[in-house]
NUFIFI-481322 format. One record per residue: residue number from 1; residue in one letter; z, y, x of N, C-alpha, C in turn. Coordinates in Angstrom, 1 decimal. Layout:
BEGIN
REC resi resn     nw     nv     nu    caw    cav    cau     cw     cv     cu
REC  NUM    A      Z      Y      X      Z      Y      X      Z      Y      X
...
This chain:
BEGIN
REC resi resn     nw     nv     nu    caw    cav    cau     cw     cv     cu
REC    1    X   -0.4   16.8    6.1    0.4   16.5    7.2    1.6   17.5    7.4
REC    2    X    1.4   18.7    7.0    2.4   19.7    7.0    3.6   19.4    6.1
REC    3    X    3.3   18.7    5.0    4.4   18.3    4.1    5.3   17.3    4.8
REC    4    X    4.7   16.4    5.5    5.6   15.4    6.2    6.4   16.0    7.3
REC    5    X    5.8   17.0    8.0    6.5   17.7    9.0    7.7   18.5    8.5
REC    6    X    7.4   19.0    7.3    8.5   19.8    6.6    9.6   18.9    6.1
REC    7    X    9.4   17.7    5.9   10.4   16.8    5.3   10.5   15.5    6.3
REC    8    X   10.9   15.7    7.5   11.0   14.6    8.5   11.8   13.4    8.0
REC    9    X   12.9   13.7    7.3   13.7   12.6    6.9   13.0   11.7    5.9
REC   10    X   12.2   12.3    5.0   11.5   11.5    4.0   10.2   10.9    4.7
REC   11    X    9.6   11.6    5.7    8.5   11.0    6.4    8.9    9.8    7.2
REC   12    X   10.1    9.8    7.7   10.6    8.6    8.4   10.7    7.4    7.4
REC   13    X   11.0    7.6    6.2   10.9    6.5    5.2    9.5    5.9    5.0
REC   14    X    8.5    6.8    5.0    7.2    6.4    4.9    6.8    5.5    6.1
REC   15    X    7.2    5.9    7.3    7.0    5.1    8.5    7.7    3.7    8.4
REC   16    X    8.9    3.7    7.9    9.7    2.5    7.7    9.0    1.6    6.8
REC   17    X    8.5    2.1    5.7    7.7    1.2    4.7    6.5    0.6    5.4
REC   18    X    5.8    1.4    6.2    4.6    0.8    6.9    5.0   -0.3    7.9
REC   19    X    6.1   -0.1    8.6    6.6   -1.1    9.6    7.1   -2.3    8.8
REC   20    X    7.8   -2.1    7.7    8.3   -3.3    6.9    7.1   -4.1    6.4
REC   21    X    6.0   -3.4    5.9    4.9   -4.1    5.4    4.2   -4.9    6.5
REC   22    X    4.2   -4.5    7.7    3.7   -5.2    8.8    4.4   -6.6    8.9
REC   23    X    5.6   -6.6    8.7    6.4   -7.9    8.7    5.9   -8.8    7.6
REC   24    X    5.7   -8.2    6.4    5.2   -9.0    5.3    3.8   -9.7    5.7
REC   25    X    2.9   -8.9    6.3    1.6   -9.4    6.7    1.8  -10.5    7.7
REC   26    X    2.7  -10.3    8.6    2.9  -11.3    9.7    3.4  -12.6    9.0
REC   27    X    4.4  -12.5    8.1    4.9  -13.7    7.4    3.9  -14.4    6.5
REC   28    X    3.0  -13.6    6.0    1.9  -14.2    5.1    1.0  -15.0    6.0
REC   29    X    0.7  -14.6    7.2   -0.1  -15.3    8.2    0.6  -16.6    8.6
REC   30    X    1.9  -16.5    8.8    2.7  -17.7    9.1    2.7  -18.7    7.9
REC   31    X    2.8  -18.1    6.7    2.8  -18.9    5.5    1.5  -19.7    5.4
REC   32    X    0.4  -19.1    5.6   -0.9  -19.7    5.6   -0.9  -20.9    6.6
REC   33    X   -0.4  -20.6    7.8   -0.4  -21.7    8.8    0.5  -22.9    8.4
REC   34    X    1.6  -22.6    7.7    2.5  -23.6    7.3    1.9  -24.5    6.2
REC   35    X    1.1  -23.8    5.3    0.5  -24.6    4.2   -0.6  -25.5    4.8
REC   36    X   -1.3  -25.0    5.8   -2.4  -25.8    6.4   -2.0  -26.8    7.4
REC   37    X   -0.8  -26.6    8.0   -0.3  -27.5    9.1   -1.2  -27.8   10.2
REC   38    X   -2.0  -28.9   10.1   -2.8  -29.3   11.2   -3.9  -28.3   11.6
REC   39    X   -4.3  -27.5   10.6   -5.3  -26.5   10.9   -4.7  -25.1   11.1
REC   40    X   -3.5  -25.0   11.4   -2.7  -23.8   11.5   -3.4  -22.8   12.4
REC   41    X   -3.8  -23.2   13.6   -4.3  -22.3   14.6   -5.6  -21.6   14.1
REC   42    X   -6.5  -22.5   13.5   -7.7  -22.0   12.9   -7.4  -21.0   11.8
REC   43    X   -6.5  -21.4   10.9   -6.2  -20.5    9.8   -5.6  -19.2   10.2
REC   44    X   -4.8  -19.2   11.2   -4.2  -17.9   11.7   -5.3  -17.0   12.3
REC   45    X   -6.2  -17.6   13.0   -7.3  -16.9   13.6   -8.2  -16.2   12.5
REC   46    X   -8.4  -17.0   11.5   -9.2  -16.5   10.4   -8.5  -15.4    9.7
REC   47    X   -7.2  -15.6    9.4   -6.4  -14.7    8.6   -6.3  -13.3    9.4
REC   48    X   -6.1  -13.4   10.7   -5.9  -12.1   11.4   -7.2  -11.3   11.5
REC   49    X   -8.4  -11.9   11.2   -9.6  -11.1   11.2   -9.9  -10.5    9.9
REC   50    X   -9.2  -10.9    8.8   -9.4  -10.3    7.5   -8.6   -9.0    7.5
REC   51    X   -9.3   -7.9    7.1   -8.6   -6.6    7.1   -8.1   -6.2    5.8
REC   52    X   -8.6   -6.7    4.7   -8.2   -6.3    3.4   -7.1   -7.2    2.9
REC   53    X   -6.0   -6.6    2.4   -4.9   -7.4    1.8   -5.4   -8.2    0.7
REC   54    X   -6.2   -7.7   -0.1   -6.8   -8.5   -1.3   -7.5   -9.8   -0.8
REC   55    X   -8.3   -9.6    0.2   -9.0  -10.8    0.8   -8.0  -11.8    1.4
REC   56    X   -7.0  -11.2    2.2   -6.0  -12.1    2.8   -5.3  -12.9    1.7
REC   57    X   -4.9  -12.3    0.7   -4.1  -13.0   -0.4   -5.1  -14.0   -1.1
REC   58    X   -6.3  -13.7   -1.3   -7.3  -14.6   -1.9   -7.4  -15.8   -1.0
REC   59    X   -7.5  -15.6    0.3   -7.6  -16.8    1.3   -6.4  -17.7    1.2
REC   60    X   -5.2  -17.1    1.1   -4.0  -17.9    1.0   -4.0  -18.6   -0.3
REC   61    X   -4.3  -17.9   -1.4   -4.4  -18.5   -2.7   -5.3  -19.7   -2.8
REC   62    X   -6.5  -19.6   -2.2   -7.5  -20.7   -2.2   -6.9  -21.9   -1.4
REC   63    X   -6.3  -21.7   -0.3   -5.7  -22.8    0.5   -4.5  -23.4   -0.3
REC   64    X   -3.7  -22.5   -0.9   -2.6  -23.0   -1.7   -3.0  -23.9   -2.9
REC   65    X   -4.1  -23.5   -3.5   -4.6  -24.3   -4.6   -5.1  -25.7   -4.2
REC   66    X   -5.6  -25.8   -3.0   -6.0  -27.1   -2.4   -4.9  -27.9   -1.8
REC   67    X   -3.9  -27.3   -1.3   -2.9  -28.1   -0.5   -1.6  -28.3   -1.1
REC   68    X   -1.2  -27.4   -2.0    0.2  -27.4   -2.6    0.3  -28.3   -3.8
REC   69    X    1.5  -28.9   -4.0    1.8  -29.6   -5.3    1.7  -28.6   -6.4
REC   70    X    1.7  -29.1   -7.6    1.6  -28.2   -8.8    2.9  -27.3   -8.9
REC   71    X    4.0  -27.9   -8.6    5.3  -27.1   -8.6    5.3  -26.0   -7.6
REC   72    X    4.9  -26.3   -6.3    4.8  -25.3   -5.3    3.8  -24.3   -5.6
REC   73    X    2.7  -24.7   -6.1    1.6  -23.8   -6.5    2.1  -22.8   -7.5
REC   74    X    2.8  -23.3   -8.5    3.3  -22.4   -9.5    4.3  -21.4   -8.9
REC   75    X    5.1  -21.8   -8.0    6.0  -20.9   -7.3    5.3  -19.9   -6.4
REC   76    X    4.2  -20.4   -5.7    3.4  -19.5   -4.9    2.8  -18.4   -5.8
REC   77    X    2.2  -18.8   -6.9    1.6  -17.9   -7.8    2.5  -16.8   -8.3
REC   78    X    3.8  -17.2   -8.6    4.8  -16.2   -8.9    5.1  -15.2   -7.7
REC   79    X    5.2  -15.8   -6.5    5.4  -15.0   -5.3    4.2  -14.1   -5.1
REC   80    X    3.0  -14.7   -5.3    1.8  -13.9   -5.1    1.7  -12.6   -6.0
REC   81    X    2.2  -12.8   -7.2    2.2  -11.6   -8.1    3.2  -10.6   -7.6
REC   82    X    4.3  -11.0   -7.1    5.3  -10.1   -6.5    4.7   -9.4   -5.3
REC   83    X    4.0  -10.2   -4.5    3.3   -9.6   -3.3    2.3   -8.5   -3.7
REC   84    X    1.5   -8.8   -4.7    0.5   -7.8   -5.1    1.2   -6.6   -5.7
REC   85    X    2.2   -6.8   -6.5    2.9   -5.6   -7.1    3.5   -4.7   -6.1
REC   86    X    4.3   -5.4   -5.2    4.9   -4.6   -4.1    3.9   -4.0   -3.2
REC   87    X    2.8   -4.7   -2.9    1.8   -4.2   -2.0    1.1   -3.0   -2.6
REC   88    X    0.9   -3.0   -3.9    0.3   -1.9   -4.6    1.2   -0.6   -4.4
REC   89    X    2.5   -0.8   -4.5    3.5    0.3   -4.3    3.4    0.8   -2.9
REC   90    X    3.3   -0.1   -2.0    3.2    0.3   -0.6    1.9    1.0   -0.3
REC   91    X    0.8    0.5   -0.9   -0.5    1.2   -0.7   -0.5    2.6   -1.3
REC   92    X    0.2    2.8   -2.4    0.3    4.2   -3.0    1.0    5.1   -2.0
REC   93    X    2.1    4.6   -1.4    2.8    5.5   -0.4    2.0    5.7    0.8
REC   94    X    1.3    4.7    1.3    0.5    4.9    2.6   -0.7    5.7    2.4
REC   95    X   -1.4    5.6    1.3   -2.7    6.2    1.2   -2.7    7.5    0.3
REC   96    X   -1.5    7.9   -0.2   -1.4    9.1   -1.0   -1.5   10.4   -0.1
REC   97    X   -1.7   11.5   -0.8   -1.7   12.8   -0.2   -0.3   13.4   -0.5
REC   98    X    0.4   13.9    0.5    1.7   14.4    0.3    1.8   15.9    0.3
REC   99    X    2.5   16.4   -0.6    2.7   17.9   -0.8    4.2   18.2   -0.9
REC  100    X    4.5   19.5   -0.8    5.9   19.9   -1.0    6.0   20.6   -2.3
REC  101    X    7.0   20.1   -3.1    7.2   20.8   -4.4    7.9   22.1   -4.2
REC  102    X    7.6   23.0   -5.1    8.1   24.4   -5.0    9.6   24.4   -5.3
REC  103    X   10.1   23.5   -6.1   11.5   23.6   -6.6   12.5   22.6   -6.1
REC  104    X   12.1   21.8   -5.1   13.1   20.8   -4.6   12.9   20.6   -3.1
REC  105    X   13.8   21.0   -2.3   13.7   20.9   -0.9   14.0   19.5   -0.4
REC  106    X   14.4   18.6   -1.3   14.8   17.2   -1.0   13.8   16.2   -1.4
REC  107    X   12.5   16.6   -1.7   11.5   15.7   -2.1   10.2   16.0   -1.6
REC  108    X    9.3   15.0   -1.9    7.8   15.2   -1.6    7.1   14.9   -2.9
REC  109    X    5.9   15.4   -3.0    5.0   15.1   -4.1    3.8   14.3   -3.6
REC  110    X    3.6   13.2   -4.3    2.4   12.3   -3.9    1.3   12.6   -4.9
REC  111    X    0.1   12.8   -4.4   -1.1   13.0   -5.2   -2.1   11.9   -4.8
REC  112    X   -2.7   11.3   -5.8   -3.7   10.2   -5.6   -4.9   10.9   -4.9
REC  113    X   -5.3   10.4   -3.8   -6.4   11.1   -3.1   -7.7   11.0   -3.8
REC  114    X   -7.9   10.0   -4.7   -9.1   10.0   -5.5   -9.2   11.1   -6.5
REC  115    X   -8.1   11.5   -7.1   -8.0   12.6   -8.0   -8.3   13.9   -7.2
REC  116    X   -7.7   14.0   -6.0   -7.9   15.2   -5.2   -9.4   15.4   -4.8
REC  117    X  -10.0   14.3   -4.3  -11.4   14.4   -3.9  -12.3   14.7   -5.1
REC  118    X  -12.0   14.1   -6.2  -12.8   14.4   -7.4  -12.7   15.9   -7.8
REC  119    X  -11.5   16.4   -7.8  -11.3   17.8   -8.1  -12.0   18.7   -7.0
REC  120    X  -11.8   18.4   -5.8  -12.4   19.2   -4.7  -13.9   19.2   -4.8
REC  121    X  -14.5   18.0   -5.0  -16.0   18.0   -5.1  -16.5   18.8   -6.2
REC  122    X  -15.8   18.8   -7.4  -16.2   19.6   -8.5  -16.1   21.1   -8.2
REC  123    X  -15.0   21.5   -7.5  -14.7   22.9   -7.2  -15.8   23.4   -6.2
REC  124    X  -16.1   22.5   -5.2  -17.1   22.9   -4.2  -18.5   23.1   -4.9
REC  125    X  -18.8   22.1   -5.7  -20.1   22.2   -6.4  -20.2   23.4   -7.3
REC  126    X  -19.1   23.8   -8.0  -19.1   25.0   -8.9  -19.2   26.2   -8.0
REC  127    X  -18.5   26.2   -6.9  -18.6   27.4   -6.0  -20.0   27.5   -5.4
REC  128    X  -20.6   26.4   -5.1  -22.0   26.5   -4.5  -23.0   27.0   -5.6
REC  129    X  -22.8   26.6   -6.8  -23.7   27.1   -7.9  -23.5   28.6   -8.1
REC  130    X  -22.2   29.1   -8.1  -22.0   30.5   -8.2  -22.5   31.3   -7.1
REC  131    X  -22.6   30.7   -5.9  -23.0   31.4   -4.7  -24.5   31.3   -4.5
REC  132    X  -25.3   30.6   -5.2  -26.7   30.5   -5.1  -27.3   31.9   -5.1
REC  133    X  -28.1   32.1   -4.1  -28.8   33.4   -4.1  -28.0   34.5   -3.4
REC  134    X  -26.7   34.3   -3.2  -25.9   35.3   -2.6  -25.6   35.0   -1.2
REC  135    X  -26.1   33.9   -0.7  -25.9   33.6    0.7  -24.6   32.8    0.9
REC  136    X  -24.5   32.2    2.1  -23.3   31.4    2.3  -22.1   32.3    2.5
REC  137    X  -21.0   31.7    2.1  -19.7   32.5    2.3  -18.6   31.5    2.2
REC  138    X  -17.5   32.0    2.5  -16.3   31.2    2.5  -15.9   30.8    1.1
REC  139    X  -15.6   29.6    0.8  -15.2   29.1   -0.5  -13.7   29.5   -0.7
REC  140    X  -13.5   30.2   -1.8  -12.1   30.6   -2.2  -11.8   29.8   -3.4
REC  141    X  -11.2   28.6   -3.2  -11.0   27.7   -4.3   -9.5   27.5   -4.5
REC  142    X   -9.0   27.7   -5.7   -7.6   27.6   -6.0   -7.5   26.7   -7.2
REC  143    X   -6.4   25.9   -7.1   -6.1   25.0   -8.3   -4.8   25.6   -8.9
REC  144    X   -4.9   25.8  -10.2   -3.7   26.3  -10.9   -3.0   25.2  -11.8
REC  145    X   -3.7   24.2  -12.1   -3.1   23.1  -12.9   -2.6   22.0  -12.0
REC  146    X   -1.5   21.4  -12.4   -1.1   20.3  -11.5   -2.0   19.0  -11.6
REC  147    X   -2.0   18.2  -10.6   -2.7   17.0  -10.6   -2.0   16.0  -11.6
REC  148    X   -2.8   15.3  -12.4   -2.2   14.3  -13.3   -1.4   13.2  -12.6
REC  149    X   -1.9   12.9  -11.4   -1.3   11.8  -10.6   -0.1   12.2   -9.9
REC  150    X    0.2   13.5   -9.8    1.3   14.0   -9.0    2.7   13.3   -9.4
REC  151    X    3.4   12.8   -8.4    4.7   12.2   -8.7    5.6   12.6   -7.6
REC  152    X    6.8   13.0   -8.0    7.8   13.4   -7.0    8.6   12.2   -6.5
REC  153    X    8.8   12.2   -5.2    9.5   11.1   -4.5   10.7   11.7   -3.9
REC  154    X   11.9   11.2   -4.2   13.1   11.5   -3.5   13.5   10.4   -2.5
REC  155    X   14.5   10.7   -1.7   14.9    9.6   -0.8   15.2    8.3   -1.5
REC  156    X   15.8    8.4   -2.6   16.2    7.1   -3.3   15.0    6.3   -3.7
REC  157    X   13.9    7.0   -4.0   12.6    6.3   -4.4   12.1    5.5   -3.2
REC  158    X   12.1    6.1   -2.0   11.7    5.4   -0.8   12.6    4.2   -0.5
REC  159    X   13.9    4.5   -0.6   14.8    3.4   -0.4   14.6    2.2   -1.3
REC  160    X   14.3    2.5   -2.6   14.0    1.5   -3.6   12.8    0.7   -3.1
REC  161    X   11.8    1.3   -2.7   10.6    0.5   -2.2   10.9   -0.3   -1.0
REC  162    X   11.7    0.3   -0.1   12.1   -0.5    1.1   12.9   -1.7    0.7
REC  163    X   13.8   -1.6   -0.3   14.6   -2.7   -0.8   13.7   -3.8   -1.4
REC  164    X   12.7   -3.4   -2.2   11.8   -4.3   -2.7   11.0   -5.1   -1.7
REC  165    X   10.6   -4.4   -0.6    9.9   -5.1    0.5   10.8   -6.0    1.2
REC  166    X   12.1   -5.6    1.4   13.1   -6.5    2.0   13.3   -7.8    1.2
REC  167    X   13.4   -7.6   -0.1   13.6   -8.8   -1.0   12.4   -9.7   -1.0
REC  168    X   11.2   -9.1   -1.0   10.0   -9.8   -0.9    9.9  -10.7    0.4
REC  169    X   10.3  -10.1    1.5   10.3  -10.8    2.8   11.3  -12.0    2.7
REC  170    X   12.4  -11.8    2.0   13.4  -12.9    1.8   12.7  -14.0    1.0
REC  171    X   12.0  -13.6   -0.1   11.4  -14.6   -1.0   10.3  -15.4   -0.2
REC  172    X    9.6  -14.7    0.7    8.5  -15.4    1.5    9.2  -16.4    2.4
REC  173    X   10.3  -16.0    3.0   11.1  -17.0    3.9   11.6  -18.2    3.1
REC  174    X   12.1  -17.9    1.9   12.6  -19.0    1.0   11.5  -20.0    0.6
REC  175    X   10.4  -19.4    0.2    9.2  -20.2   -0.2    8.7  -21.0    1.0
REC  176    X    8.6  -20.4    2.2    8.1  -21.1    3.4    9.0  -22.3    3.8
REC  177    X   10.3  -22.1    3.5   11.3  -23.2    3.9   11.1  -24.4    3.0
REC  178    X   10.5  -24.2    1.8   10.2  -25.4    0.9    9.0  -26.2    1.2
REC  179    X    8.1  -25.6    2.1    6.9  -26.3    2.4    7.1  -27.5    3.2
REC  180    X    6.4  -28.6    2.9    6.6  -29.8    3.7    6.1  -29.6    5.2
REC  181    X    6.8  -30.2    6.1    6.5  -30.2    7.5    6.0  -31.6    7.9
REC  182    X    4.9  -31.6    8.6    4.4  -32.9    9.1    4.7  -33.2   10.5
C-alpha cells in the first residue's frame, strides 16, 4: 500500500481501471439480458449473483450458444476472447502486489502475489528450521534476487490498458446493437 501512496498519480490509474471494468461487467449483464429477451429479468438476477468473471462469461457463452445465430455466435466468440484477454490484464493490475523501483520515480513494479507468497512461505519455513531449539524470535528475512514476475509499469502502460478497456466497451455496445429485439 505504501507504494501506491508514494505514486498517487499512478495509483489513480489503477482505480480508473477498476471503475472502467465495472462498466464492462454492467454491459455484460445487459448483453445477457438482450440475448435472452423474454427471460431478461431472470437472467440478470442470475448474472448478478455470479461473483467469478470466468463463471459469468461461461453463463453468457452457454446462453449465446443456444440463442444466437451462427454468425452472431462467431462474432460473440471473437468478442469473448477479447473480453478474456483484456480481463486478464485487468486482473493482473487489480490483484498484483505493487512496489517502488529504486531507479525510476515515475513507475511502479508489479509482482505476482502467488510468487511472493511462495517465496515468503519458503523463507518462513527455512527460518523456522534454523530457529528450532533456539526459541521463538523475530524473523529477519531478506530477499536479494528480483522476483521473476516483476514488471515495471509506467503511466503509459496504465493508459494503454485503459484504452483497451474503452475499446472493449465500444465493441460490446456494437455487438449488442446487432442483437435482434422482439
